Each structure stands twice: as structure tokens, then as C-alpha cells.
KEKE-3310 file (N, C-alpha, C; in steps of 0.2 Angstrom, whole numbers, plus 5000, padded with zeros to 4 digits):
npx = (5062:5051:5038:5039:5052:5059:5055:5061:5074:5075:5072:5083:5094:5090:5091:5105:5109:5104:5110:5123:5121:5118:5104:5089:5081:5066:5048:5043:5052:5053:5050:5062:5071:5068:5070:5084:5088:5086:5092:5102:5094:5100:5117:5129:5131:5144:5150:5144:5154:5156:5146:5148:5139:5136:5140:5155:5158:5163:5171:5181:5186:5191:5206:5202:5210:5217:5222:5212:5200:5199:5196:5184:5168:5154:5141:5125:5118:5122:5118:5127:5139:5153:5156:5155:5165:5177:5176:5179:5192:5199:5201:5206:5196:5182:5171:5157:5154:5142:5128:5120:5105:5103:5116:5134:5141:5147:5160:5165:5165:5175:5186:5187:5190:5202:5210:5210:5217:5230:5233:5233:5244:5254:5254:5258:5269:5287:5302:5311:5325:5336:5336:5339:5352:5358:5360:5368:5362:5361:5350:5339:5328:5312:5303:5293:5288:5279:5277:5268:5255:5255:5262:5253:5243:5250:5256:5264:5275:5282:5288:5299:5316:5322:5333:5343:5344:5348:5361:5368:5367:5375:5387:5389:5387:5392:5395:5388:5385:5382:5370:5359:5353:5339:5330:5314:5302:5288:5271:5270:5279:5281:5281:5294:5302:5298:5303:5316:5327:5327:5327:5337:5351:5350:5348:5361:5370:5366:5368:5381:5386:5382:5391:5389:5391:5387:5379:5380:5370:5355:5342:5326:5315:5298:5294:5290:5286:5289:5301:5312:5316:5323:5334:5340:5344:5353:5363:5366:5364:5364:5353:5340:5334:5321:5315:5300:5287:5271:5254:5244:5232:5217:5222:5234:5249:5262:5266:5277:5284:5295:5301:5308:5319:5326:5340:5333:5325:5320:5303:5300:5287:5276:5275:5287:5293:5297:5289:5290:5278:5268:5276:5280:5281:5272:5260:5262:5273:5288:5301:5314:5313:5308:5319:5328:5320:5321:5335:5336:5328:5334:5346:5341:5336:5348:5353:5344:5343:5332:5316:5301:5287:5294:5304:5296:5292:5304:5307:5299)
npy = (5599:5593:5580:5575:5577:5570:5557:5555:5555:5544:5534:5536:5532:5518:5513:5514:5505:5493:5492:5490:5477:5475:5474:5465:5467:5475:5478:5489:5502:5505:5493:5486:5493:5490:5477:5477:5478:5465:5448:5440:5429:5420:5415:5428:5438:5442:5459:5469:5477:5495:5505:5515:5525:5528:5539:5542:5540:5554:5558:5566:5583:5599:5608:5618:5629:5634:5647:5649:5643:5649:5662:5662:5667:5663:5667:5664:5668:5683:5700:5709:5702:5704:5715:5710:5701:5709:5715:5705:5702:5713:5712:5703:5699:5688:5688:5687:5673:5666:5655:5641:5640:5645:5643:5641:5637:5621:5622:5635:5631:5621:5628:5637:5628:5623:5635:5637:5627:5630:5640:5634:5625:5634:5640:5629:5623:5622:5632:5628:5618:5618:5630:5639:5634:5638:5651:5652:5652:5650:5642:5648:5648:5654:5656:5647:5631:5621:5618:5622:5624:5630:5641:5648:5651:5658:5672:5680:5672:5670:5682:5682:5677:5660:5654:5646:5651:5664:5662:5655:5666:5676:5669:5667:5679:5694:5709:5725:5729:5740:5736:5723:5708:5698:5683:5677:5664:5667:5669:5662:5651:5649:5662:5666:5657:5660:5673:5676:5673:5683:5695:5695:5696:5709:5717:5714:5718:5732:5737:5736:5744:5756:5758:5752:5742:5724:5713:5696:5686:5677:5664:5663:5652:5650:5664:5680:5698:5706:5701:5708:5717:5709:5705:5717:5721:5711:5711:5724:5732:5746:5746:5735:5722:5713:5700:5693:5681:5685:5685:5672:5674:5668:5657:5665:5665:5669:5682:5693:5703:5716:5721:5734:5742:5755:5754:5744:5740:5733:5735:5743:5746:5743:5756:5761:5756:5752:5747:5737:5731:5717:5711:5703:5694:5698:5706:5711:5721:5721:5710:5714:5728:5731:5728:5738:5749:5746:5747:5761:5766:5761:5769:5782:5780:5779:5791:5800:5795:5787:5778:5772:5781:5792:5794:5798:5810:5816:5818:5826)
npz = (5782:5769:5767:5754:5750:5760:5757:5745:5748:5756:5747:5738:5746:5749:5736:5733:5743:5738:5726:5730:5735:5748:5752:5747:5732:5730:5728:5736:5742:5755:5762:5758:5765:5778:5777:5777:5790:5795:5798:5785:5774:5766:5760:5760:5746:5733:5733:5720:5707:5707:5697:5682:5682:5695:5708:5717:5735:5744:5758:5763:5768:5763:5768:5782:5786:5775:5764:5754:5758:5771:5768:5761:5755:5764:5764:5759:5744:5743:5742:5736:5730:5726:5734:5747:5747:5745:5757:5766:5762:5767:5781:5796:5803:5807:5796:5785:5786:5786:5791:5799:5801:5818:5821:5818:5802:5797:5791:5796:5809:5810:5806:5816:5827:5822:5822:5836:5841:5836:5845:5857:5855:5854:5867:5876:5871:5871:5867:5853:5856:5847:5841:5851:5854:5842:5843:5854:5867:5884:5896:5909:5923:5929:5945:5943:5946:5943:5929:5913:5917:5930:5927:5919:5928:5938:5936:5944:5949:5937:5936:5943:5945:5949:5963:5958:5945:5946:5952:5941:5931:5937:5936:5923:5915:5908:5917:5920:5906:5891:5885:5888:5881:5881:5879:5881:5883:5886:5882:5870:5862:5849:5843:5846:5839:5826:5824:5829:5822:5812:5819:5829:5824:5818:5830:5836:5827:5825:5838:5840:5829:5834:5844:5856:5870:5872:5883:5889:5881:5885:5888:5896:5903:5906:5906:5912:5909:5919:5924:5920:5931:5940:5932:5929:5942:5944:5934:5931:5919:5907:5898:5897:5886:5881:5873:5869:5868:5863:5869:5862:5848:5840:5828:5827:5831:5830:5835:5842:5855:5861:5875:5885:5896:5906:5916:5925:5940:5956:5960:5949:5936:5923:5918:5918:5907:5890:5874:5859:5849:5842:5833:5818:5802:5787:5790:5803:5813:5804:5808:5805:5804:5816:5824:5821:5827:5840:5843:5841:5851:5863:5862:5864:5877:5884:5882:5888:5900:5905:5904:5898:5904:5909:5899:5888:5893:5894:5881:5875)
capx = (5061:5044:5038:5041:5060:5061:5054:5066:5081:5075:5072:5090:5098:5088:5094:5112:5110:5102:5116:5129:5120:5116:5098:5086:5077:5058:5044:5043:5059:5053:5051:5069:5075:5066:5074:5091:5090:5085:5098:5101:5092:5105:5124:5130:5134:5149:5147:5146:5158:5153:5145:5151:5135:5136:5145:5159:5157:5169:5170:5187:5185:5197:5209:5199:5214:5220:5219:5206:5195:5198:5193:5179:5162:5149:5134:5121:5115:5123:5116:5133:5145:5160:5157:5157:5172:5182:5176:5182:5199:5201:5202:5207:5190:5178:5165:5154:5154:5136:5126:5116:5100:5106:5123:5139:5142:5152:5166:5167:5167:5181:5191:5188:5193:5209:5214:5211:5222:5236:5233:5235:5251:5259:5254:5260:5276:5293:5306:5315:5332:5341:5336:5343:5359:5360:5362:5372:5359:5360:5343:5338:5321:5309:5301:5288:5290:5273:5276:5264:5249:5256:5264:5247:5239:5253:5260:5269:5281:5285:5292:5305:5321:5324:5339:5348:5345:5352:5368:5370:5368:5381:5393:5391:5385:5396:5392:5388:5385:5377:5364:5358:5348:5337:5325:5309:5296:5282:5265:5270:5286:5281:5283:5301:5304:5296:5306:5322:5333:5327:5328:5343:5357:5349:5350:5368:5374:5364:5371:5389:5387:5381:5396:5386:5393:5382:5381:5379:5362:5352:5335:5322:5309:5292:5296:5285:5289:5292:5308:5316:5318:5328:5339:5343:5347:5359:5368:5367:5365:5360:5346:5338:5330:5318:5311:5295:5281:5264:5248:5242:5225:5215:5226:5239:5254:5269:5267:5282:5286:5302:5301:5314:5319:5333:5342:5327:5326:5315:5298:5298:5281:5275:5275:5295:5296:5294:5288:5289:5274:5265:5282:5279:5280:5266:5254:5264:5279:5293:5306:5320:5312:5308:5326:5330:5317:5324:5342:5335:5325:5340:5350:5337:5336:5354:5354:5340:5344:5325:5312:5293:5283:5299:5307:5292:5292:5310:5308:5293)
capy = (5595:5591:5573:5572:5577:5565:5551:5555:5554:5537:5530:5536:5527:5511:5511:5513:5498:5488:5492:5487:5470:5475:5472:5463:5472:5474:5483:5495:5504:5505:5486:5485:5496:5486:5471:5478:5477:5458:5444:5438:5422:5417:5418:5435:5438:5447:5466:5471:5483:5501:5506:5521:5531:5529:5543:5539:5544:5557:5561:5571:5590:5603:5611:5624:5634:5636:5654:5648:5641:5654:5669:5661:5670:5658:5669:5662:5673:5689:5705:5712:5697:5707:5720:5706:5697:5714:5716:5699:5702:5719:5712:5697:5697:5683:5690:5683:5666:5663:5652:5636:5641:5649:5640:5641:5632:5616:5625:5640:5628:5618:5634:5640:5623:5623:5641:5637:5622:5634:5644:5629:5623:5640:5641:5623:5621:5625:5634:5623:5619:5619:5637:5642:5632:5641:5658:5651:5655:5646:5643:5648:5647:5658:5653:5642:5624:5616:5618:5627:5625:5634:5647:5652:5653:5662:5676:5683:5668:5671:5688:5681:5671:5656:5655:5643:5655:5670:5659:5654:5672:5679:5666:5667:5685:5700:5714:5732:5731:5745:5733:5716:5705:5692:5679:5674:5661:5671:5665:5659:5649:5649:5668:5667:5653:5664:5680:5677:5673:5689:5701:5695:5699:5716:5720:5714:5723:5738:5740:5737:5750:5762:5758:5750:5735:5720:5708:5689:5684:5670:5662:5662:5648:5652:5671:5686:5704:5709:5698:5713:5720:5704:5705:5724:5720:5706:5712:5731:5735:5752:5745:5728:5721:5707:5697:5688:5679:5688:5680:5671:5674:5662:5656:5669:5663:5671:5689:5694:5709:5718:5725:5738:5746:5759:5752:5741:5738:5731:5740:5746:5744:5744:5763:5762:5752:5754:5741:5737:5725:5715:5709:5697:5695:5698:5709:5715:5725:5717:5709:5718:5735:5731:5728:5745:5753:5744:5751:5769:5767:5760:5775:5787:5779:5781:5798:5804:5791:5786:5774:5772:5788:5797:5795:5802:5817:5819:5819:5831)
capz = (5776:5769:5766:5748:5750:5764:5754:5739:5752:5758:5741:5736:5751:5747:5729:5734:5747:5733:5721:5734:5737:5755:5753:5741:5728:5732:5725:5740:5745:5763:5764:5757:5770:5784:5777:5778:5797:5797:5796:5779:5774:5761:5761:5757:5739:5732:5731:5713:5706:5707:5690:5680:5684:5703:5711:5723:5741:5746:5765:5765:5767:5762:5774:5783:5787:5769:5762:5749:5763:5776:5766:5756:5757:5765:5765:5754:5739:5745:5738:5732:5731:5726:5740:5753:5746:5746:5764:5769:5761:5770:5788:5798:5807:5804:5793:5779:5787:5785:5797:5798:5807:5823:5822:5813:5797:5798:5789:5801:5816:5809:5805:5823:5831:5820:5825:5843:5842:5835:5851:5863:5854:5856:5875:5879:5868:5873:5861:5850:5859:5842:5840:5857:5853:5836:5845:5860:5873:5889:5899:5916:5924:5934:5951:5941:5947:5941:5922:5910:5921:5935:5923:5917:5934:5943:5933:5949:5949:5931:5936:5948:5944:5955:5965:5953:5939:5948:5952:5934:5928:5940:5934:5915:5911:5909:5921:5918:5899:5889:5883:5889:5877:5885:5876:5885:5879:5886:5881:5863:5860:5841:5841:5846:5833:5820:5823:5832:5817:5808:5823:5833:5820:5817:5836:5838:5822:5827:5844:5838:5825:5838:5849:5863:5872:5873:5888:5887:5880:5888:5888:5902:5903:5910:5907:5911:5907:5926:5926:5919:5937:5942:5927:5930:5949:5944:5929:5931:5912:5906:5895:5896:5880:5882:5867:5872:5864:5865:5870:5855:5847:5836:5822:5827:5837:5829:5836:5847:5858:5864:5881:5886:5902:5908:5923:5929:5947:5960:5961:5943:5933:5915:5917:5918:5902:5883:5871:5852:5849:5836:5828:5814:5795:5783:5793:5809:5812:5801:5813:5803:5805:5823:5827:5820:5832:5847:5844:5842:5858:5867:5862:5867:5884:5887:5881:5893:5906:5907:5900:5899:5904:5910:5893:5884:5895:5892:5873:5872)
cpx = (5054:5044:5040:5049:5062:5060:5059:5073:5081:5076:5079:5094:5096:5091:5101:5113:5109:5108:5122:5128:5119:5109:5095:5082:5070:5054:5043:5049:5059:5053:5058:5073:5074:5070:5081:5093:5089:5091:5097:5099:5096:5112:5125:5133:5139:5146:5149:5150:5154:5152:5147:5146:5134:5141:5149:5158:5163:5167:5176:5184:5191:5199:5206:5203:5218:5218:5213:5200:5193:5195:5187:5172:5157:5142:5130:5117:5116:5121:5121:5139:5152:5161:5159:5163:5178:5182:5180:5190:5202:5203:5203:5201:5186:5171:5163:5154:5148:5134:5121:5110:5103:5113:5128:5139:5147:5159:5169:5169:5173:5187:5192:5192:5201:5213:5215:5216:5229:5238:5236:5242:5256:5260:5258:5267:5281:5297:5310:5323:5337:5341:5340:5350:5362:5363:5366:5369:5358:5353:5343:5330:5318:5307:5295:5291:5285:5272:5271:5258:5250:5258:5258:5243:5243:5258:5266:5275:5285:5289:5298:5310:5322:5331:5345:5349:5349:5360:5371:5372:5374:5387:5395:5390:5390:5392:5393:5388:5381:5370:5364:5352:5346:5331:5320:5304:5290:5276:5265:5277:5286:5283:5291:5304:5303:5300:5313:5328:5333:5330:5335:5349:5356:5351:5357:5372:5372:5367:5378:5390:5386:5386:5394:5389:5387:5384:5380:5372:5361:5345:5332:5316:5304:5293:5290:5289:5292:5299:5313:5320:5324:5334:5343:5347:5354:5365:5370:5368:5362:5353:5346:5333:5327:5313:5307:5289:5275:5259:5245:5234:5223:5218:5232:5244:5261:5271:5272:5282:5293:5300:5307:5313:5326:5334:5336:5329:5320:5310:5296:5292:5281:5276:5283:5298:5293:5293:5287:5285:5272:5271:5281:5279:5273:5260:5256:5270:5285:5299:5313:5319:5311:5314:5329:5327:5320:5331:5341:5332:5330:5345:5347:5337:5342:5356:5351:5340:5337:5322:5305:5291:5289:5303:5303:5291:5298:5311:5303:5296)
cpy = (5592:5583:5570:5572:5571:5558:5550:5553:5546:5532:5530:5532:5520:5509:5510:5506:5492:5487:5489:5480:5470:5473:5469:5468:5470:5480:5490:5496:5504:5498:5484:5487:5492:5480:5471:5476:5469:5454:5441:5430:5417:5419:5424:5434:5443:5454:5467:5477:5489:5503:5513:5527:5532:5533:5540:5544:5547:5560:5566:5578:5594:5606:5617:5630:5637:5643:5654:5647:5646:5660:5668:5664:5664:5660:5667:5668:5680:5694:5708:5707:5700:5712:5716:5703:5702:5715:5711:5700:5708:5718:5704:5695:5692:5686:5686:5676:5662:5659:5646:5636:5646:5648:5642:5636:5627:5619:5630:5637:5625:5623:5636:5635:5623:5629:5640:5632:5625:5637:5639:5626:5628:5641:5635:5620:5625:5627:5629:5624:5620:5626:5641:5640:5636:5648:5658:5653:5649:5647:5643:5648:5652:5653:5648:5635:5619:5616:5623:5629:5630:5641:5651:5654:5658:5666:5679:5679:5668:5677:5688:5675:5667:5657:5652:5648:5661:5668:5659:5661:5676:5676:5667:5674:5690:5706:5721:5733:5737:5742:5725:5713:5699:5689:5676:5670:5665:5666:5662:5657:5650:5656:5669:5663:5656:5670:5680:5677:5679:5695:5701:5698:5706:5720:5720:5718:5730:5741:5741:5743:5756:5763:5756:5743:5731:5714:5701:5687:5678:5670:5661:5658:5650:5660:5676:5692:5707:5706:5703:5716:5715:5705:5712:5724:5716:5708:5719:5734:5742:5751:5737:5727:5714:5705:5692:5687:5682:5683:5679:5672:5668:5662:5661:5668:5666:5678:5689:5701:5710:5723:5728:5742:5749:5757:5749:5739:5736:5737:5744:5742:5745:5752:5765:5758:5754:5747:5742:5730:5723:5714:5703:5699:5695:5700:5713:5720:5720:5716:5713:5726:5736:5732:5735:5750:5752:5748:5758:5770:5767:5766:5781:5786:5781:5788:5802:5800:5790:5781:5775:5780:5793:5799:5799:5809:5820:5821:5823:5837)
cpz = (5775:5767:5760:5747:5754:5761:5748:5742:5754:5752:5738:5740:5749:5741:5729:5738:5742:5728:5724:5736:5745:5757:5747:5738:5729:5729:5729:5743:5752:5765:5763:5763:5777:5783:5778:5785:5799:5795:5790:5779:5770:5762:5757:5750:5738:5730:5724:5713:5705:5699:5689:5682:5691:5705:5717:5729:5743:5753:5767:5764:5766:5768:5776:5784:5781:5767:5758:5754:5768:5774:5761:5759:5758:5766:5758:5750:5742:5740:5733:5733:5731:5732:5746:5753:5747:5754:5768:5768:5764:5778:5790:5802:5804:5802:5787:5780:5786:5791:5794:5803:5811:5824:5817:5808:5799:5796:5794:5807:5815:5809:5813:5827:5829:5822:5832:5845:5841:5842:5857:5862:5856:5864:5878:5877:5871:5866:5859:5853:5853:5840:5845:5856:5847:5838:5852:5866:5878:5892:5906:5917:5930:5940:5949:5942:5945:5934:5920:5914:5926:5932:5921:5922:5939:5939:5938:5949:5943:5931:5940:5945:5950:5957:5961:5947:5940:5949:5945:5930:5930:5938:5927:5912:5913:5912:5918:5910:5897:5888:5885:5886:5881:5880:5881:5881:5880:5885:5874:5861:5852:5839:5841:5840:5826:5818:5825:5827:5813:5813:5827:5830:5819:5824:5837:5833:5824:5833:5843:5834:5829:5844:5856:5864:5874:5878:5885:5887:5883:5887:5894:5900:5908:5911:5907:5911:5914:5928:5924:5925:5940:5938:5928:5937:5948:5940:5929:5924:5912:5903:5895:5890:5880:5876:5870:5868:5867:5866:5863:5854:5842:5829:5822:5833:5836:5831:5843:5849:5860:5869:5883:5893:5904:5915:5927:5935:5950:5961:5954:5940:5926:5914:5916:5912:5895:5879:5863:5851:5842:5831:5825:5807:5793:5788:5799:5807:5810:5806:5811:5805:5813:5827:5827:5825:5838:5848:5845:5849:5863:5868:5865:5875:5888:5887:5887:5900:5909:5902:5902:5899:5905:5903:5888:5886:5894:5885:5870:5869)
residu = (MET:ASP:ASP:ALA:LYS:LEU:ASN:GLU:LEU:VAL:GLU:ALA:VAL:VAL:ARG:GLN:LEU:ILE:ALA:ALA:GLY:ALA:VAL:LYS:SER:ALA:GLY:ASN:PRO:ALA:GLU:SER:LEU:ALA:GLY:ALA:ALA:ALA:PRO:PRO:ALA:ALA:PRO:ALA:ARG:GLU:THR:PRO:ALA:THR:THR:ALA:THR:GLN:PRO:ASP:LEU:VAL:ILE:ASP:LEU:PRO:ASP:PRO:THR:SER:PRO:THR:GLU:ARG:TYR:LYS:CYS:ARG:VAL:ASN:SER:PRO:GLN:ASP:PRO:GLN:ALA:ILE:GLN:ASP:LEU:ILE:ALA:SER:THR:THR:ALA:ARG:ILE:GLY:VAL:GLY:ARG:ALA:GLY:PRO:ARG:TYR:THR:THR:ALA:SER:LEU:LEU:LEU:PHE:GLN:GLY:ASP:HIS:ALA:VAL:THR:GLN:ASP:ALA:LEU:TYR:ARG:ASP:ILE:ASP:GLN:LYS:LEU:LEU:ASP:GLU:PHE:GLY:LEU:PHE:THR:VAL:GLN:THR:ASN:ILE:THR:GLY:GLY:LYS:GLU:GLN:TYR:LEU:LEU:ARG:PRO:ASP:LEU:GLY:ARG:GLN:LEU:ASN:PRO:GLU:ALA:LYS:ARG:ILE:ILE:ASN:GLU:LYS:CYS:VAL:LYS:ASN:PRO:ASN:VAL:GLN:ILE:VAL:VAL:GLY:ASP:GLY:LEU:SER:ALA:ALA:ALA:ILE:GLU:ALA:ASN:LEU:ARG:GLN:ILE:PHE:PRO:VAL:LEU:ARG:GLN:GLY:PHE:GLN:THR:ALA:GLY:LEU:THR:ILE:GLY:THR:PRO:PHE:HIS:ILE:GLN:TYR:CYS:ARG:VAL:GLY:VAL:LEU:ASN:ASP:ILE:GLY:GLU:LEU:ILE:LYS:PRO:ASP:VAL:VAL:VAL:LEU:LEU:ILE:GLY:GLU:ARG:PRO:GLY:LEU:GLY:ARG:ALA:GLU:SER:MET:SER:VAL:TYR:MET:GLY:TYR:LYS:PRO:LYS:TYR:GLY:ASP:THR:ASP:ALA:ASP:ARG:ASP:VAL:VAL:CYS:ASN:ILE:PHE:GLU:ASN:GLY:GLY:THR:ASN:PRO:LEU:GLU:ALA:GLY:ALA:PHE:VAL:VAL:GLN:ILE:ALA:GLN:LYS:MET:ARG:GLN:HIS:GLN:ALA:SER:GLY:VAL:LYS:LEU:LYS:LEU:ALA:THR:LYS)
# end
């Protein structure tokens, strides 16, 4: 900023202070500014009302996560404004955000921080108990004992049911069903809350229509995908269907996956499993459509008595 613009800015600030009665009027604005720091020699006067010509000071900013602000082009004087706007609308990537020198603009930074907060909320929040009650899901827990912090640091413990969970499952669950449905929080409780009401009825109706028996559904807290093996060993179903929250991205916490395995057992790996991923409305696999996919895959698993790589080889 050159000296002329700096002086204009100083004079504008001084005029506002004078109008507000914070300093005395003087011939030299700089002297008035200096006088503002000194203690007043006379009792303070009442602040005059704001004149009609003086603009109001607005410090509130629009919500950076709103669609209008999120997809606004912030590049100064783009060569082809329509082209860059079309490009922004075609992807969820952060493009056309502009810059302030070598840094992000304030709007871009606020949007990044807001989206990061969504990620943190998804990671550290539990599934709403009212939703679990709505579907009659009782809750068991893995070997995690130190809450979310340990869950994030020790994925291996999230793959194992604790002794109390095994006891409860043995008491409450029907053994040897064709299909066992399980809901796990995973890395995003928000994903389960966003999709369970849509996909669960489709799964239940689809399996019933296909003539498959369904086991007793339940919820696993601090759940990792590998817990499929424990479930398979305890309940002995033909197919285990695990609905689990995916790792959230910036501003994207509602993405859910369904992992499936044919008669899972100790020692099985991801090569022995199938997955329907990126399940969410408005951009991902629709939950209703995903439910139909899961039913079809379960039927193929039972038909070929395989899952994962073995199922792919069997259906070639």
C-alpha cells in the first residue's frame, strides 16, 4: 500500500472517530489520532446518533458452507468467467478459490475450517441412541476400552469383540441364519444416521422376498471391518452384512459402506470380502439402490459358496 492510500485510510478512520465523539476535531487528522490515545481533559460527551450518510459497520460474514458461498468463483478477473464457473460446478474439488498473495483467501480458509469441523464431529460422535432403538438394535462393543482416541490408534482392537459382547450375542442372536445384518459406527456415526432409515427396510424386505432367513440385527460400537470374522464364528450365518461408516473427508461425513462375507471365519482378510461403498444420497450410490445390490450379492455368495476374490473367479 502506497503512502497516499495509507494517508487516506488514516484520515477516514479519524473522521469516523470524530463523528463518534471519541476524539476532538482538529486541523490535522494525525494530531486528532494522537489525541485519541490521551486521557480526555473534559467529561465525555454523549455519542451522537449515526448520520444517514455514515455507513453501518457490518462484521458478520455469510455462512461459508452454504452452496452459494461454497461454489462461488473467487479468482479475480478470470479470463473466461463462465468456463471457470462451469468447471467449479462439475466437481467437488476445491478449484477457483483464488488467493491472497501466497495464502488462501479468508473465505477459503473459513470453508476449510468448517468442513474440517464436520470431519471431527463425525469421528468423535456416537450414533444417536434413538435411531438404534427405532430399529430394535442392541449394542455390544469391541475390545476398545479407551474411547475414540484408542479406537483411532488401535484398529486391531476394533476388529475383536470383547468377552461381554460375545456372551450377549450368544444369548440374544438366532444361530445359523442365511443372512446376519450388523450395524457398526466405524469412522462416521453421521453416515449411519444419514442412511440407515433408507437402506435397512430395503435389506429386510429384499432378503425376505428372496426367501432368506434373517438373523437378529445388532449394533457394534467402536467397530472395524475385521469384526466380521468374530461374528461369523459366533453366529455361523451364511452371509454377514456389515453396515459401517466410512472415513469422512472434508465436509463429507455421510458416506457409508456395506461389507459382506460368506461364512467369515478367523484368518479371513479383505480378499475374502465384498463391499458396496460410497453410499449416500445426492452424489453417491443411493441407499435404496445399494440395498438392492447387497441382496443380489448375498444371493450370489450363497449360490457359489464364496465371497471376495473367490466369488469373482466363480462368476467369470
